[in-house]
C-alpha positions in Angstrom: 0.0 0.0 0.0 2.8 2.4 0.9 4.6 1.5 -2.3 1.5 2.3 -4.4 1.0 5.6 -2.6 4.6 6.6 -3.2 4.4 5.5 -6.8 1.3 7.6 -7.3 2.9 10.6 -5.7 6.0 10.1 -7.9 3.9 9.9 -11.0 1.9 13.1 -10.2 5.0 15.1 -9.4 6.9 13.7 -12.3 4.0 14.8 -14.6 4.1 18.3 -13.1 7.8 18.4 -13.7 7.4 17.3 -17.3 4.7 19.9 -17.9 6.8 22.6 -16.3 9.8 21.4 -18.2 8.1 21.8 -21.5 10.2 24.7 -22.2 10.7 23.0 -25.6 8.2 25.6 -26.8 10.7 28.2 -25.9 13.6 28.8 -28.3 17.0 28.0 -27.0 18.4 30.8 -29.2 19.8 33.5 -26.9 21.1 35.5 -29.8 18.6 36.2 -32.5 19.6 36.6 -36.1 17.0 39.3 -36.7 16.0 41.7 -33.9 13.0 44.0 -34.3 13.9 47.7 -34.0 12.1 48.9 -30.8 11.7 52.5 -29.7 13.5 53.5 -26.5 10.2 54.0 -24.7 9.4 50.3 -25.0 12.5 49.3 -23.0 12.3 49.3 -19.2 16.0 48.5 -18.6 19.3 47.4 -19.9 21.6 45.0 -18.0 25.1 43.7 -18.6 25.3 40.1 -17.4 28.9 38.9 -16.8 29.2 35.1 -17.3 31.6 32.4 -16.0 30.6 29.0 -17.3 31.7 25.4 -17.3 29.5 24.7 -20.3 30.9 23.8 -23.7 30.2 26.1 -26.6 27.1 25.2 -28.5 27.3 24.1 -32.1 24.7 26.7 -32.9 26.3 30.1 -32.1 22.9 31.6 -31.5 22.6 29.3 -28.4 26.0 30.4 -27.1 26.6 27.5 -24.7 25.2 24.0 -24.5 24.5 21.5 -21.8 27.7 19.7 -22.4 30.6 20.0 -20.0 33.9 21.8 -20.7 37.2 21.1 -19.0 37.8 24.8 -18.8 35.9 27.9 -17.6 34.7 30.2 -20.4 33.9 33.9 -19.8 31.4 36.2 -21.6 29.2 39.2 -21.2 25.6 39.3 -22.4 23.9 42.7 -23.0 20.2 42.2 -22.1 17.1 44.4 -22.4 13.8 44.1 -20.5 10.6 45.3 -22.1 8.4 48.1 -20.6 5.5 45.6 -20.5 7.4 43.4 -18.1 5.6 42.3 -15.0 7.6 41.9 -11.8 8.3 38.2 -11.1 7.8 37.1 -14.7 10.1 36.4 -17.6 8.6 37.4 -20.9 10.4 35.3 -23.5 9.7 34.5 -27.1 8.6 31.1 -28.3 10.1 29.1 -31.1 9.3 30.8 -34.4 8.6 34.3 -32.9 10.8 37.2 -33.8 13.0 38.8 -31.2 11.1 41.9 -30.3 12.6 43.9 -27.4 9.3 45.6 -26.9 7.7 42.3 -26.0 10.4 40.0 -24.7 13.6 39.8 -22.8 16.2 40.2 -25.5 20.0 39.7 -25.8 21.4 42.6 -27.8 24.8 41.0 -28.1 27.2 38.5 -26.4 30.9 39.2 -26.1 33.4 36.4 -25.2 36.8 36.8 -23.6 39.8 34.8 -24.7 41.5 35.0 -21.3 40.8 35.3 -17.6 42.8 38.5 -17.5 40.6 40.1 -20.3 37.4 39.1 -18.4 38.8 40.4 -15.1 39.7 43.7 -16.7 36.2 44.3 -18.1 34.6 43.0 -14.8 36.8 45.4 -12.8 35.7 48.4 -14.8 32.0 47.5 -14.4 32.4 46.8 -10.6 34.2 50.2 -10.1 31.5 52.0 -12.0 28.8 50.4 -9.8 30.2 51.1 -6.4 32.1 47.9 -5.7 29.1 45.6 -5.5 28.7 42.3 -7.3 26.0 39.6 -7.2 26.9 36.1 -8.2 23.9 33.9 -9.2 24.1 30.1 -9.4 21.2 28.5 -11.2 19.7 25.1 -10.5 18.8 21.8 -12.2 17.1 21.6 -15.6 18.3 25.0 -16.7 19.5 25.9 -20.1 22.1 28.7 -20.6 19.5 31.1 -22.0 17.1 30.5 -19.1 19.9 31.2 -16.6 20.7 34.5 -18.3 17.0 35.5 -18.4 16.5 34.6 -14.7 19.5 36.7 -13.5 18.4 39.5 -15.7 14.9 39.3 -14.1 16.3 39.2 -10.6 18.6 42.1 -11.2 15.8 44.2 -12.8 13.0 43.4 -10.4 15.3 43.7 -7.3 16.6 47.1 -8.7 20.1 45.7 -8.1 22.7 48.5 -8.7 25.8 46.3 -8.6 27.4 44.1 -11.2 25.4 40.8 -11.9 27.6 37.8 -12.5 26.1 34.5 -13.7 27.9 31.3 -12.8 26.5 28.7 -15.2 27.4 25.1 -14.7 26.6 22.4 -17.4 22.9 21.5 -16.8 21.5 19.3 -19.5 18.2 21.2 -19.2 16.2 18.0 -19.3 13.9 16.6 -16.6 15.5 13.2 -17.2 19.0 14.5 -16.6 18.9 14.8 -12.8 21.9 12.6 -12.2 23.8 14.2 -15.0 23.1 17.6 -13.6 24.1 16.6 -10.1 27.4 15.3 -11.5 27.9 18.5 -13.6 27.3 20.6 -10.5 29.8 18.6 -8.5 32.4 19.0 -11.3 31.9 22.7 -11.3 32.6 23.4 -7.6 36.3 24.3 -8.2 35.3 26.6 -11.0 32.8 28.4 -8.8 35.5 28.8 -6.0 37.9 30.3 -8.6 35.1 32.6 -9.9 34.4 33.9 -6.5 38.1 34.6 -5.9 38.2 36.3 -9.3 35.3 38.6 -8.5 37.0 39.5 -5.2 40.3 40.2 -7.0 38.5 42.4 -9.6 37.7 45.2 -7.2 34.5 44.0 -5.5 34.2 45.2 -1.9 31.0 43.2 -1.3 30.0 40.0 -3.1 26.4 38.7 -2.6 25.5 35.2 -3.7 22.1 33.9 -4.7 21.9 30.1 -5.3 18.8 28.3 -6.5 17.9 24.6 -6.2 20.8 22.3 -7.2 22.9 25.5 -7.5 23.1 25.5 -3.7 25.1 22.2 -3.8 27.7 23.9 -6.0 27.7 27.0 -3.8 28.0 25.2 -0.5 30.8 23.1 -1.8 32.7 26.1 -3.1 32.2 28.0 0.2 33.3 24.9 2.1 36.5 24.8 0.0 37.1 28.5 0.6 36.8 27.9 4.4 39.3 25.0 4.3 41.8 27.4 2.8 41.1 30.0 5.5 39.2 32.4 3.3 35.6 31.5 4.0 34.4 35.1 3.8 36.6 36.1 0.8 38.7 38.3 3.0 35.7 40.1 4.5 34.1 40.7 1.1 31.3 38.1 1.3 28.0 39.8 1.8 24.6 38.1 1.9 24.4 34.5 0.9 20.8 33.5 -0.1 20.0 29.8 -0.4 16.8 29.6 -2.3 14.9 26.2 -2.4 18.1 24.2 -1.9 18.2 20.8 -3.4 20.6 19.4 -0.9 20.3 16.5 1.5 19.8 17.9 5.0 22.6 15.9 6.5 25.0 16.8 3.8 24.2 20.5 4.4 24.9 20.1 8.1 28.3 18.6 7.4 29.1 21.4 4.9 28.1 24.0 7.5 30.1 22.3 10.3 33.2 22.4 8.1 32.5 26.0 7.0 31.8 27.1 10.5 29.3 29.6 11.8 29.2 32.4 9.2 30.2 35.9 10.3 26.9 37.1 8.8 24.0 34.6 8.9 23.1 32.9 5.6 19.5 33.3 4.4 17.6 30.1 3.6 14.3 30.4 1.7 12.3 27.2 2.0 8.8 26.0 1.3 6.9 22.9 2.5 4.9 22.8 -0.7 7.9 22.7 -3.0 6.9 19.9 -5.4 10.2 19.8 -7.3 12.0 19.0 -4.1 9.4 16.3 -3.3 10.4 14.3 -6.3 14.1 15.0 -5.5 13.5 13.6 -2.1 12.0 10.4 -3.5 14.9 10.0 -5.9 17.3 10.4 -2.8 15.7 7.5 -0.9 12.9 9.6 0.6 15.3 11.7 2.6 14.4 15.4 3.2 15.8 18.1 1.1 16.9 21.3 2.7 14.5 23.5 0.8 11.5 21.5 2.2 12.8 20.7 5.7 10.4 21.1 8.6 12.8 21.6 11.5 13.8 25.3 11.0 15.3 25.6 14.4 17.7 22.8 13.7 19.1 24.6 10.7 19.0 28.0 12.3 21.4 26.8 15.0 24.1 26.6 12.3 24.0 30.3 11.8 21.2 30.5 9.3 18.1 32.7 9.1 15.4 30.4 7.9 12.5 32.0 6.0 9.5 29.7 5.5 7.5 30.7 2.5 5.0 27.7 2.6 2.0 30.0 2.8 3.1 32.4 0.2 1.8 32.2 -3.4 4.0 31.4 -6.3 3.8 32.0 -10.1 5.5 28.6 -10.5 3.1 25.6 -10.4 5.9 23.6 -8.6 6.4 26.3 -6.0 10.1 26.0 -6.6 11.0 29.6 -7.5 9.0 31.7 -5.0 12.1 33.9 -4.2 12.1 35.2 -7.8 8.6 34.9 -9.2 6.6 36.3 -6.3 6.6 40.0 -7.1 6.8 41.3 -3.6 9.5 38.8 -2.5 11.9 39.6 -5.2 11.5 43.3 -4.4 12.1 42.5 -0.7 15.2 40.5 -1.8 16.4 43.7 -3.6 15.9 45.7 -0.4 17.9 43.1 1.5 20.8 43.2 -1.0 20.8 47.0 -0.9 21.2 47.1 2.9 24.7 47.7 4.3 25.9 44.3 5.5 28.0 45.2 8.5 26.0 43.5 11.2 27.4 40.5 12.8 25.9 37.2 14.1 25.3 38.2 17.7 21.8 38.2 19.1 21.4 42.0 19.0 22.7 42.3 15.4 20.7 39.3 14.1 17.5 40.6 15.8 18.1 44.0 14.2 18.6 42.4 10.8 15.6 40.2 11.1 13.5 43.1 12.5 14.2 45.1 9.4 13.4 42.1 7.2 10.1 41.5 9.0 9.2 45.2 8.6 9.9 45.0 4.9 7.7 41.9 4.6 4.8 43.6 6.5 5.0 46.6 4.3 5.3 44.9 0.9 3.1 41.7 1.0 -0.5 42.7 0.3 -2.1 39.2 -0.1 -3.0 37.2 3.0 0.1 35.2 4.0 2.2 34.1 6.9 6.0 33.9 6.9 7.9 32.3 9.7 11.4 33.5 10.2 13.6 31.4 12.5 17.0 32.6 13.8 19.4 31.1 16.3 17.8 33.3 18.9 14.0 33.6 18.1 11.1 32.6 16.0 9.1 35.4 14.4 5.7 34.9 12.8 5.0 37.7 10.3 1.3 37.7 9.6 0.0 40.1 7.0 -3.5 40.4 5.6 -5.3 41.9 2.8 -6.0 40.8 -0.7 -5.0 41.4 -4.3 
């Protein structure tokens, strides 16, 4: 009976993943051969996305990078535009056969590649200096093509009104629902490259480096941070800012071992989890029915490691799998932007953490209009933020 119940749950969730993964209707072409001329008034914003990737170059140059692995790290910069019709939390992207129209869709104006680490660092340094020394490194998750990763970071940077330099670390996801094991191995193979990328950003003039990792990208991120800690540079010589772990697809026990090796962070990490994350349910089943961090129920257990746990279980999502609430819920992504814009000099003591969380709770109360409850758990307190209203 239990086997039949688990099989039924697996089938339902797998079907949802397949439906959500039907991005086959979306073109994989990041660079269009023919872009519609759009008036300046139809463009809401322009964003330069710096890229470090362990993907191999695609055979079709319009796709830029494929899901195959490369033995070396490649560097690029993608110049993106966001249409004025853009709705916060959404990614307006063209389907296969549609023309690239910047007035309607997220559009890549151009992509520039760098033939050396030094050339990339020089360009990155100039951009970081122009933007006040801030950099945001985004690490995408499972089942993510290169173009989708670029679009997601563009959307986050735009909706969060991020003023620093956005840097995408893109590991070689096969971008197929069936490639879970391949993706996990690709993520593992990329951990050294992410460590090197974080060091490179730090050496390129950044004074504060924030990290947002999503889904399986948290595995790469935690491994890279663990390796930095082993070398005695866990906080990038004081440059590490906020670390946001969104819907982490990591075994809970593995995360605990990573944190024990890393040590209690000088500034608490932020963990966004949700008990209704369907993508992590199937991941849990694949992993022997063991809990994944992004759906873990014992927030206090994780908070004791130096993590502020933000439970979004009762917050709505634009994603049917409830796996990207941090980015597709309009108010949450704006709140994330406010968090990233805040000076990050507070420590991990009770007073500093309470002040930090108090500001966060105040922001939630002011920005979430629909009925919701968010539970914030720190090493020192549990705060229930209840907000009412309707949209």
